[in-house]
GURO-66074 format. One record per atom (N, C-alpha, C): residue in one letter; x, y, z. Coordinates in steps of 0.1 Angstrom, whole numbers, padded with zeros to 4 digits, always signed. Last residue first. Layout:
N
AXYZ...
***
This chain:
368
L+0664+0804+0959L+0662+0818+0955L+0672+0828+0962L+0667+0779+0969L+0676+0783+0959L+0675+0797+0955S+0646+0775+0986S+0659+0776+0992S+0670+0780+0982F+0624+0773+0969F+0626+0785+0977F+0640+0786+0982F+0628+0746+0959F+0629+0758+0950F+0631+0771+0958Q+0625+0732+0983Q+0638+0731+0976Q+0639+0743+0967G+0598+0738+0988G+0608+0743+0998G+0622+0742+0991F+0587+0724+0967F+0585+0738+0968F+0595+0744+0977I+0593+0698+0975I+0600+0703+0963I+0598+0718+0963F+0576+0689+0995F+0589+0694+0999F+0597+0701+0987E+0555+0675+0984E+0553+0690+0987E+0567+0696+0990T+0553+0648+0978T+0564+0656+0972T+0563+0671+0974D+0531+0636+0991D+0544+0631+0993D+0556+0640+0989T+0504+0640+0990T+0512+0652+0993T+0527+0648+0995P+0480+0627+0967P+0490+0626+0978P+0499+0638+0979G+0450+0648+0960G+0459+0637+0958G+0470+0636+0969S+0435+0675+0941S+0435+0666+0952S+0445+0655+0949C+0465+0687+0945C+0452+0690+0950C+0442+0686+0939A+0495+0686+0944A+0486+0675+0945A+0473+0678+0951E+0520+0698+0944E+0509+0704+0952E+0497+0695+0953P+0535+0682+0926P+0538+0682+0941P+0528+0688+0950H+0525+0664+0900H+0520+0676+0907H+0524+0675+0922F+0551+0655+0875F+0539+0652+0884F+0535+0665+0891Q+0574+0663+0864Q+0563+0661+0855Q+0549+0659+0863A+0595+0689+0877A+0587+0676+0880A+0576+0675+0870S+0628+0703+0876S+0614+0703+0873S+0608+0689+0877F+0655+0728+0876F+0649+0715+0878F+0634+0715+0876W+0684+0746+0880W+0672+0744+0872W+0667+0730+0873P+0709+0759+0889P+0698+0756+0898P+0684+0755+0890M+0736+0741+0871M+0727+0752+0873M+0715+0749+0882T+0747+0715+0868T+0754+0725+0876T+0746+0738+0879K+0729+0698+0856K+0740+0692+0865K+0747+0703+0873H+0694+0704+0857H+0707+0707+0852H+0718+0702+0861R+0669+0679+0856R+0676+0689+0864R+0690+0691+0856I+0635+0668+0852I+0649+0669+0848I+0656+0679+0857G+0608+0643+0853G+0614+0655+0857G+0629+0655+0853E+0599+0619+0844E+0591+0626+0854E+0597+0638+0860N+0598+0599+0815N+0604+0609+0823N+0594+0616+0832S+0589+0564+0818S+0589+0577+0811S+0595+0587+0821G+0586+0538+0828G+0599+0543+0826G+0600+0557+0819D+0561+0529+0835D+0565+0528+0821D+0579+0533+0818N+0561+0529+0864N+0552+0520+0856N+0557+0518+0842M+0578+0547+0875M+0581+0533+0877M+0571+0524+0870N+0592+0575+0859N+0579+0568+0862N+0582+0553+0864I+0618+0593+0874I+0614+0583+0864I+0601+0576+0868F+0634+0624+0879F+0625+0614+0884F+0621+0605+0872L+0655+0636+0866L+0655+0638+0880L+0645+0627+0887P+0679+0631+0840P+0665+0629+0845P+0666+0630+0860E+0701+0659+0833E+0699+0645+0836E+0684+0643+0841W+0724+0679+0812W+0711+0677+0820W+0710+0663+0823D+0745+0679+0796D+0746+0687+0808D+0733+0687+0816A+0736+0664+0774A+0746+0658+0783A+0747+0666+0796P+0700+0666+0768P+0714+0670+0766P+0723+0665+0777I+0676+0641+0762I+0681+0651+0772I+0695+0654+0770T+0667+0621+0745T+0671+0634+0739T+0676+0644+0749A+0659+0600+0760A+0671+0598+0751A+0675+0611+0745N+0635+0608+0772N+0648+0607+0780N+0660+0606+0772N+0613+0630+0761N+0620+0618+0756N+0633+0618+0763V+0586+0640+0782V+0600+0643+0777V+0606+0630+0772A+0552+0636+0772A+0563+0634+0781A+0576+0637+0774Y+0516+0642+0775Y+0529+0643+0768Y+0540+0641+0778G+0494+0643+0790G+0494+0634+0779G+0506+0634+0770H+0487+0645+0825H+0494+0649+0813H+0493+0639+0802N+0486+0645+0857N+0476+0648+0846N+0483+0654+0834Q+0490+0630+0889Q+0495+0634+0876Q+0483+0637+0867S+0503+0626+0921S+0492+0630+0914S+0496+0635+0900T+0524+0599+0934T+0522+0612+0929T+0508+0614+0922I+0545+0584+0957I+0533+0583+0950I+0528+0597+0946F+0581+0578+0953F+0570+0586+0958F+0557+0583+0950C+0612+0566+0965C+0601+0565+0956C+0589+0572+0962K+0646+0561+0968K+0635+0570+0972K+0624+0570+0961E+0667+0547+0961E+0657+0539+0968E+0645+0548+0972T+0676+0557+0927T+0678+0556+0941T+0667+0548+0947P+0690+0551+0895P+0678+0551+0903P+0682+0550+0918K+0713+0574+0879K+0710+0561+0885K+0698+0562+0894G+0721+0599+0872G+0717+0590+0862G+0713+0576+0866N+0726+0612+0896N+0737+0609+0887N+0734+0598+0877E+0697+0599+0908E+0708+0607+0912E+0720+0602+0903M+0661+0600+0908M+0673+0596+0902M+0685+0605+0907L+0632+0587+0924L+0642+0598+0924L+0655+0592+0917R+0604+0574+0908R+0616+0571+0915R+0626+0583+0914V+0568+0573+0912V+0580+0578+0906V+0592+0575+0915P+0535+0560+0906P+0548+0559+0913P+0560+0565+0906Q+0504+0575+0907Q+0515+0572+0898Q+0528+0572+0906N+0478+0580+0917N+0486+0568+0923N+0498+0565+0913H+0459+0596+0909H+0465+0600+0921H+0475+0589+0926G+0457+0606+0873G+0453+0599+0885G+0461+0603+0897R+0470+0600+0843R+0460+0609+0849R+0454+0601+0861H+0491+0600+0817H+0491+0596+0831H+0481+0606+0838G+0486+0587+0783G+0489+0597+0793G+0489+0591+0807Y+0484+0570+0762Y+0471+0574+0769Y+0474+0583+0781K+0509+0574+0748K+0498+0566+0742K+0484+0570+0749L+0522+0607+0748L+0521+0594+0753L+0509+0587+0747K+0541+0627+0725K+0528+0623+0730K+0528+0609+0736E+0572+0642+0734E+0564+0634+0726E+0551+0630+0732V+0598+0665+0732V+0586+0661+0740V+0577+0654+0730K+0634+0667+0734K+0622+0666+0726K+0611+0661+0735A+0658+0692+0746A+0652+0679+0745A+0640+0679+0737G+0668+0717+0750G+0671+0711+0738G+0666+0697+0736A+0659+0733+0770A+0673+0727+0772A+0677+0721+0759A+0634+0740+0762A+0644+0751+0763A+0658+0745+0764L+0623+0715+0766L+0624+0720+0752L+0634+0731+0752S+0624+0714+0794S+0631+0704+0786S+0633+0709+0772L+0607+0735+0801L+0621+0735+0805L+0629+0726+0796I+0583+0723+0790I+0588+0736+0785I+0603+0738+0788Q+0581+0701+0806Q+0582+0699+0792Q+0588+0712+0786N+0577+0712+0832N+0588+0703+0829N+0591+0701+0814G+0554+0726+0827G+0566+0733+0830G+0578+0725+0828M+0535+0706+0825M+0540+0712+0813M+0552+0721+0815C+0548+0698+0856C+0539+0692+0845C+0544+0698+0832I+0565+0726+0867I+0556+0715+0871I+0548+0711+0858G+0599+0739+0871G+0587+0737+0863G+0579+0725+0868Y+0621+0765+0880Y+0614+0753+0884Y+0602+0751+0876I+0652+0781+0883I+0641+0778+0874I+0634+0765+0879P+0675+0805+0896P+0667+0793+0897P+0655+0792+0888K+0697+0821+0871K+0689+0821+0883K+0680+0808+0884R+0712+0827+0849R+0717+0816+0858R+0710+0816+0871E+0706+0844+0829E+0709+0850+0842E+0713+0840+0852K+0701+0828+0808K+0714+0835+0807K+0717+0842+0820M+0676+0819+0812M+0687+0810+0816M+0700+0817+0816F+0660+0837+0799F+0661+0838+0813F+0673+0830+0818E+0661+0827+0773E+0667+0840+0776E+0669+0842+0791R+0647+0803+0776R+0661+0803+0772R+0668+0816+0775V+0622+0814+0782V+0629+0806+0792V+0644+0805+0789H+0615+0826+0757H+0617+0834+0769H+0624+0827+0780E+0613+0803+0741E+0623+0813+0738E+0626+0822+0750V+0592+0790+0753V+0605+0783+0753V+0616+0794+0750T+0571+0807+0748T+0575+0805+0762T+0589+0799+0762K+0570+0805+0720K+0573+0818+0726K+0578+0816+0740G+0562+0779+0715G+0575+0783+0712G+0579+0796+0718C+0541+0760+0720C+0544+0771+0729C+0558+0776+0727L+0536+0736+0708L+0530+0748+0702L+0533+0761+0710N+0548+0717+0723N+0555+0721+0711N+0549+0733+0704P+0529+0709+0742P+0539+0720+0746P+0547+0725+0734D+0496+0703+0737D+0509+0701+0732D+0519+0712+0735G+0474+0704+0766G+0478+0702+0752G+0492+0700+0749P+0475+0726+0795P+0470+0716+0786P+0476+0715+0773G+0498+0729+0824G+0489+0734+0813G+0485+0723+0804N+0519+0741+0852N+0512+0731+0844N+0503+0737+0833S+0544+0768+0851S+0532+0760+0856S+0529+0749+0847I+0575+0778+0861I+0567+0775+0849I+0556+0765+0853F+0592+0803+0877F+0584+0792+0879F+0575+0790+0867L+0623+0818+0884L+0613+0816+0874L+0605+0803+0877G+0637+0842+0907G+0635+0829+0902G+0624+0828+0892D+0640+0868+0913D+0650+0859+0919D+0648+0845+0914F+0638+0894+0888F+0632+0883+0895F+0643+0874+0901A+0638+0927+0883A+0647+0916+0884A+0641+0905+0893V+0624+0950+0862V+0621+0942+0873V+0630+0929+0873R+0638+0980+0851R+0636+0966+0848R+0635+0958+0861E+0621+1011+0857E+0633+1002+0860E+0629+0988+0856G+0600+1028+0855G+0607+1025+0842G+0620+1016+0844N+0586+1031+0877N+0597+1041+0875N+0605+1038+0862A+0569+1010+0878A+0563+1023+0875A+0574+1034+0873D+0590+0985+0861D+0581+0990+0871D+0576+1004+0868V+0591+0962+0833V+0596+0974+0840V+0585+0978+0850I+0602+0931+0820I+0592+0938+0827I+0598+0950+0834N+0617+0913+0803N+0618+0928+0801N+0606+0935+0807N+0612+0887+0807N+0626+0892+0808N+0628+0907+0808F+0587+0880+0801F+0590+0883+0815F+0604+0888+0817D+0568+0884+0776D+0582+0885+0778D+0586+0890+0792Y+0542+0860+0774Y+0546+0873+0779Y+0561+0873+0781N+0528+0837+0768N+0537+0843+0758N+0543+0856+0762W+0513+0831+0791W+0522+0821+0786W+0532+0827+0776P+0511+0859+0814P+0506+0851+0804P+0516+0842+0798V+0523+0858+0849V+0523+0864+0835V+0517+0854+0825V+0524+0868+0882V+0519+0858+0873V+0517+0865+0859T+0546+0872+0907T+0541+0879+0895T+0537+0869+0885I+0548+0870+0941I+0546+0863+0929I+0540+0872+0918E+0570+0871+0967E+0561+0879+0960E+0560+0873+0946V+0576+0850+0996V+0577+0854+0982V+0567+0864+0977D+0583+0831+1018D+0584+0845+1018D+0587+0850+1004Y+0557+0805+1015Y+0571+0810+1016Y+0571+0825+1015K+0532+0800+1008K+0536+0795+1022K+0550+0800+1025L+0529+0806+0982L+0526+0817+0992L+0529+0812+1006L+0532+0781+0969L+0543+0791+0969L+0541+0802+0979E+0507+0770+0975E+0519+0764+0980E+0531+0774+0980R+0490+0787+0960R+0488+0786+0974R+0501+0780+0981I+0499+0782+0934I+0501+0795+0940I+0500+0795+0955I+0490+0756+0933I+0504+0759+0931I+0507+0772+0937N+0463+0758+0934N+0470+0753+0946N+0485+0754+0945Q+0455+0766+0909Q+0456+0776+0920Q+0463+0771+0933K+0473+0756+0881K+0463+0752+0892K+0466+0762+0904V+0478+0774+0851V+0482+0771+0864V+0470+0767+0873G+0485+0775+0824G+0472+0769+0828G+0473+0765+0843M+0508+0787+0823M+0505+0779+0811M+0491+0773+0813D+0521+0814+0835D+0508+0807+0836D+0505+0800+0823V+0550+0817+0852V+0545+0817+0838V+0532+0808+0838L+0559+0837+0878L+0552+0825+0875L+0546+0826+0861C+0587+0850+0893C+0578+0851+0881C+0572+0838+0878V+0593+0861+0925V+0592+0849+0916V+0582+0853+0905K+0613+0877+0948K+0604+0879+0937K+0605+0867+0927K+0614+0876+0983K+0619+0871+0971K+0609+0873+0960K+0599+0887+1004K+0612+0894+1000K+0617+0889+0987G+0563+0890+0998G+0576+0885+1003G+0588+0892+0998E+0536+0894+0994E+0545+0905+0996E+0558+0901+1002G+0510+0880+0971G+0520+0879+0982G+0529+0892+0982F+0506+0883+0936F+0502+0876+0948F+0514+0877+0958H+0494+0898+0906H+0504+0898+0917H+0498+0891+0929E+0493+0894+0870E+0487+0894+0883E+0497+0893+0894V+0487+0905+0837V+0497+0903+0847V+0490+0904+0861V+0462+0889+0817V+0468+0900+0823V+0479+0896+0833K+0452+0865+0808K+0454+0875+0798K+0461+0888+0803T+0462+0832+0817T+0457+0845+0821T+0460+0855+0810S+0454+0804+0796S+0464+0812+0803S+0458+0826+0807V+0436+0790+0780V+0434+0790+0794V+0443+0799+0802L+0444+0794+0753L+0430+0795+0757L+0428+0797+0772A+0470+0788+0751A+0466+0802+0748A+0452+0804+0752V+0470+0761+0756V+0475+0770+0766V+0471+0784+0764Q+0461+0750+0733Q+0451+0750+0744Q+0457+0760+0755N+0465+0754+0701N+0472+0758+0713N+0463+0760+0725V+0453+0725+0684V+0451+0739+0688V+0459+0742+0701L+0457+0698+0683L+0462+0706+0671L+0460+0721+0673N+0445+0687+0704N+0459+0689+0705N+0465+0696+0693P+0418+0683+0698P+0422+0696+0705P+0437+0698+0706D+0404+0671+0671D+0416+0668+0679D+0421+0681+0685E+0370+0662+0666E+0380+0673+0667E+0392+0668+0675F+0343+0650+0646F+0354+0648+0656F+0363+0660+0655E+0312+0668+0640E+0324+0661+0636E+0333+0659+0648I+0278+0660+0651I+0289+0669+0649I+0301+0661+0645D+0242+0660+0648D+0254+0653+0648D+0266+0663+0646E+0211+0667+0666E+0223+0672+0658E+0235+0663+0659E+0191+0638+0676E+0194+0653+0674E+0207+0655+0666G+0189+0612+0681G+0178+0618+0673G+0180+0633+0671D+0207+0613+0711D+0200+0605+0701D+0188+0612+0694F+0233+0636+0712F+0220+0632+0718F+0212+0625+0707T+0268+0628+0713T+0256+0633+0706T+0243+0628+0713I+0301+0633+0718I+0289+0629+0725I+0277+0636+0717K+0331+0621+0704K+0321+0630+0704K+0309+0624+0711G+0368+0620+0703G+0355+0614+0705G+0344+0625+0705P+0402+0611+0696P+0390+0621+0695P+0377+0613+0697M+0420+0591+0721M+0416+0595+0707M+0404+0605+0707S+0445+0573+0737S+0435+0584+0738S+0432+0588+0724G+0450+0539+0727G+0454+0552+0730G+0443+0562+0731H+0443+0512+0725H+0445+0520+0713H+0450+0534+0715E+0444+0503+0752E+0449+0495+0741E+0452+0503+0729R+0433+0524+0767R+0447+0518+0771R+0453+0510+0759L+0408+0526+0755L+0418+0537+0755L+0432+0533+0758I+0397+0501+0761I+0399+0505+0747I+0410+0516+0746K+0396+0503+0789K+0404+0492+0783K+0407+0495+0768T+0378+0524+0792T+0392+0525+0796T+0401+0515+0790L+0354+0511+0783L+0359+0522+0776L+0374+0525+0779E+0351+0491+0802E+0354+0487+0789E+0360+0499+0781R+0347+0509+0824R+0357+0498+0825R+0361+0494+0811T+0324+0523+0818T+0338+0530+0818T+0349+0520+0819D+0298+0521+0802D+0307+0510+0807D+0321+0516+0807I+0276+0546+0812I+0286+0542+0803I+0294+0531+0810G+0259+0559+0829G+0254+0546+0823G+0264+0541+0813E+0261+0594+0820E+0263+0583+0829E+0257+0570+0822I+0275+0626+0812I+0267+0614+0808I+0271+0603+0818G+0274+0661+0809G+0277+0650+0818G+0269+0638+0814V+0286+0691+0795V+0279+0679+0793V+0284+0668+0803I+0283+0723+0808I+0292+0712+0806I+0283+0699+0805K+0273+0748+0817K+0271+0744+0804K+0280+0733+0799E+0275+0755+0843E+0287+0758+0835E+0285+0754+0821E+0250+0746+0852E+0253+0760+0854E+0265+0764+0845K+0253+0719+0847K+0243+0726+0840K+0246+0741+0841L+0273+0713+0866L+0275+0711+0852L+0266+0719+0843W+0259+0718+0890W+0271+0726+0886W+0274+0725+0871Q+0239+0699+0890Q+0235+0714+0890Q+0247+0722+0885A+0254+0676+0891A+0245+0678+0879A+0242+0693+0878L+0265+0678+0916L+0274+0678+0905L+0266+0681+0892S+0245+0700+0938S+0249+0686+0932S+0258+0689+0920R+0256+0722+0964R+0248+0718+0952R+0253+0705+0947N+0272+0725+0985N+0260+0734+0985N+0252+0732+0972A+0293+0707+1008A+0286+0708+0995A+0274+0717+0996N+0305+0702+1032N+0310+0714+1024N+0302+0716+1011W+0296+0679+1043W+0295+0691+1051W+0297+0704+1042H+0277+0659+1021H+0290+0664+1025H+0289+0677+1032S+0260+0640+0999S+0260+0643+1013S+0275+0647+1017Y+0235+0635+0973Y+0249+0638+0977Y+0248+0642+0992E+0218+0616+0948E+0218+0622+0962E+0233+0624+0966E+0225+0606+0924E+0215+0617+0924E+0215+0624+0938S+0256+0597+0912S+0248+0597+0924S+0238+0609+0924Y+0262+0579+0882Y+0260+0592+0888Y+0251+0592+0900D+0282+0555+0871D+0270+0557+0879D+0271+0570+0886S+0303+0561+0851S+0294+0548+0851S+0281+0550+0858V+0308+0591+0833V+0309+0583+0845V+0300+0570+0843V+0323+0618+0818V+0317+0605+0815V+0319+0597+0827L+0320+0652+0810L+0323+0643+0820L+0316+0630+0818A+0334+0676+0786A+0323+0667+0791A+0329+0658+0801R+0354+0694+0785R+0343+0696+0776R+0331+0687+0780V+0369+0709+0814V+0367+0697+0806V+0355+0700+0797H+0369+0732+0830H+0376+0732+0817H+0374+0720+0808I+0350+0754+0850I+0352+0740+0845I+0359+0741+0832N+0366+0782+0866N+0355+0776+0859N+0359+0761+0855D+0387+0793+0880D+0374+0799+0881D+0363+0792+0874S+0406+0766+0894S+0405+0777+0886S+0391+0783+0887E+0404+0747+0913E+0418+0749+0908E+0418+0761+0898Y+0384+0753+0943Y+0386+0749+0929Y+0400+0752+0925Y+0382+0763+0969Y+0381+0749+0967Y+0384+0744+0953S+0386+0791+0969S+0388+0783+0982S+0389+0768+0979S+0405+0809+0945S+0393+0801+0949S+0396+0792+0961L+0421+0840+0954L+0422+0826+0949L+0409+0818+0953G+0420+0864+0966G+0414+0863+0954G+0414+0849+0948N+0430+0865+0992N+0439+0869+0981N+0433+0868+0967A+0409+0856+1008A+0412+0870+1008A+0421+0875+0997E+0392+0832+0987E+0400+0835+0998E+0403+0850+0997E+0358+0825+0975E+0372+0830+0973E+0379+0833+0987S+0334+0800+0966S+0339+0811+0974S+0354+0814+0971A+0316+0782+0954A+0326+0789+0946A+0331+0801+0953S+0311+0753+0974S+0307+0766+0969S+0319+0772+0962P+0315+0718+0963P+0316+0729+0973P+0312+0743+0966V+0292+0693+0954V+0302+0703+0949V+0303+0714+0960G+0287+0657+0962G+0283+0671+0958G+0295+0680+0953Y+0294+0632+0969Y+0297+0642+0979Y+0294+0656+0974N+0287+0616+0947N+0280+0613+0960N+0284+0624+0970G+0298+0618+0922G+0288+0628+0925G+0282+0627+0939V+0302+0585+0911V+0307+0599+0910V+0295+0608+0914L+0314+0553+0910L+0304+0561+0916L+0309+0575+0917P+0337+0540+0896P+0323+0539+0891P+0313+0549+0897F+0366+0554+0884F+0359+0550+0896F+0344+0551+0893T+0373+0565+0859T+0372+0551+0860T+0365+0546+0873M+0359+0591+0841M+0363+0587+0855M+0362+0572+0856V+0369+0608+0813V+0362+0596+0818V+0368+0592+0832L+0365+0639+0798L+0371+0632+0809L+0362+0620+0813I+0374+0653+0769I+0362+0646+0775I+0368+0636+0785Q+0392+0684+0765Q+0391+0669+0767Q+0378+0665+0773G+0398+0710+0764G+0397+0703+0752G+0394+0689+0753S+0417+0711+0794S+0410+0719+0784S+0410+0711+0771Y+0429+0701+0816Y+0419+0692+0809Y+0412+0700+0798S+0444+0720+0828S+0451+0710+0820S+0442+0700+0812P+0428+0735+0845P+0430+0739+0831P+0437+0729+0822D+0406+0719+0866D+0421+0719+0863D+0422+0723+0848T+0380+0715+0873T+0385+0729+0872T+0400+0730+0869L+0378+0688+0874L+0370+0695+0864L+0375+0709+0862S+0395+0682+0896S+0399+0678+0883S+0391+0686+0872E+0382+0693+0918E+0395+0698+0914E+0399+0694+0900P+0358+0679+0918P+0358+0693+0917P+0371+0699+0913Y+0368+0651+0920Y+0362+0656+0907Y+0361+0672+0907G+0380+0637+0941G+0386+0649+0936G+0380+0655+0923M+0386+0601+0939M+0379+0613+0944M+0385+0625+0937M+0400+0581+0927M+0387+0577+0933M+0379+0589+0939A+0416+0584+0895A+0414+0588+0909A+0400+0584+0914T+0421+0578+0869T+0419+0567+0878T+0417+0571+0892N+0408+0591+0839N+0414+0594+0852N+0411+0583+0862F+0411+0592+0803F+0406+0586+0816F+0414+0590+0828V+0399+0610+0774V+0410+0605+0783V+0404+0600+0796V+0392+0620+0742V+0387+0612+0753V+0398+0606+0761E+0391+0653+0730E+0400+0641+0732E+0395+0633+0744G+0359+0663+0716G+0372+0665+0723G+0380+0652+0723N+0325+0676+0713N+0336+0667+0709N+0349+0671+0717V+0289+0676+0718V+0303+0681+0722V+0313+0671+0717P+0256+0687+0719P+0266+0678+0713P+0280+0684+0716K+0240+0694+0750K+0244+0699+0738K+0254+0689+0732E+0228+0699+0781E+0225+0691+0769E+0228+0698+0756F+0245+0694+0812F+0240+0703+0801F+0238+0695+0788G+0239+0662+0827G+0245+0675+0827G+0238+0684+0817F+0231+0637+0824F+0228+0643+0837F+0233+0657+0838S+0220+0614+0799S+0225+0627+0802S+0221+0631+0817T+0229+0579+0793T+0220+0590+0795T+0226+0603+0800G+0244+0558+0768G+0241+0562+0782G+0230+0572+0782H+0265+0538+0748H+0252+0545+0750H+0249+0547+0765F+0293+0539+0727F+0288+0536+0740F+0275+0544+0742E+0313+0527+0700E+0301+0534+0705E+0297+0530+0719Y+0342+0529+0680Y+0335+0524+0691Y+0324+0533+0695G+0358+0541+0660G+0346+0534+0656G+0338+0528+0667G+0378+0558+0667G+0382+0544+0663G+0370+0536+0659A+0366+0580+0677A+0371+0581+0663A+0375+0567+0658L+0337+0570+0696L+0352+0573+0695L+0356+0573+0680T+0308+0584+0709T+0314+0577+0697T+0329+0581+0697L+0282+0581+0730L+0296+0585+0730L+0303+0577+0719T+0249+0591+0729T+0259+0582+0724T+0272+0588+0724V+0220+0593+0751V+0232+0599+0744V+0241+0588+0739K+0187+0602+0761K+0197+0592+0757K+0208+0598+0749K+0176+0623+0788K+0179+0621+0774K+0189+0610+0771K+0155+0612+0814K+0168+0616+0810K+0170+0613+0795N+0130+0614+0830N+0131+0613+0816N+0144+0619+0811M+0126+0595+0859M+0132+0607+0854M+0135+0605+0839
***
C-alpha cells in the first residue's frame, strides 16, 4: 500500500516520521497525549480536543472500527460525544487495517477521511509522550514529505469554546425541574446522564445571558439550577460566561460544573486558573475526596481531558477544594462552604471510562 510519508514536527525542534492513514493535508495544533486503552470514537468527538493533535499512547488503534452515526429519539448521538470529530489530527503507533466489532460499520481510516481529519501511524508514541511529559504540551505540525509546509499555531490563544459551543438554544426532556446547561463544548453523555432524572434541560451558548431568558408570554424563565459543561482551551478567554455565572449566584440556587465548568465556577468565585505542563488525559486519573480542607479515605478512578487547572492557593476562604488529584496534587473540584455550588474537574459521566463518580449527578439533582 503506497501510503504517503509524513513528518510530525514539534515546536521544540523534535521530528517524528511516519505514514498517513487518514485525510491528506498539512495540519497544525497543540500536541497532547491520551493514556486510555480504548474509546477513540468518544475521544475524537469530544469538543474538548478542539485545536489539538491527539497522540494515543496505547500502541494498537483502530482494531474495533467505528460505530454508525445514528441518533436517539431525543436527537442525541447514539455513540459519539458530538456530531463531528474535533481533533485536528490523530497520531498512533500501529494502525489496525482490519477491524472487528459487532457495532462497527466502517474503519477508523474511512471515518477520518470522511471528516477530513489527518491520521498518521508508525510514530514512536512512547518517545513522543516522554518528550511531552518532560517539556510539556507544545505546538506541532504534520506535513507531507515533499509537499506544502505550514507554520506552527498555538490554539490556546484562540477562544476554542466559541468555536464548538452551540449557536442556538436547545431543549431536552420534560421533567419538573428546570436546568440551564451552559454549553462550553458539552459531551452528549452529560446530557444523557442528566436526562436520567426528572429534569427539563435548556442548553444555551457559552456567552448567552441565561439570567434573562423569557418565555413565549414574555415572562422571565426561572431555572432551578445551573450546569456548566466541559470545553476546550483556555477558560480565561470566557469572561462573558464568568460574568453570567456570578449574576446567577445572586439567586443562591444550585450550580454544578464539569471540567471547564469547574474552572469557570472557580473564576466566578475569584480563584485563578493556570495551564498544566501536559494536562490530564486518560481513564485512570486517581482523585481523593476532601472534607473541611482535609483528605478523606474516599478515592476514585476518573476519566479526564483538560490542560488547565484551578490554583488551589487562590481559592477564596468561603470555598474549599472538593477533590484533589492523587498524582500531582492539582485541583479536581471545588465547593462553597454554605451555598449549593460545587464542581468536578474530571468527567463523572465518563464516556468512555470508569463510572465510579456517576453519583455526582444524583447529588446535583437532590439539590434542585
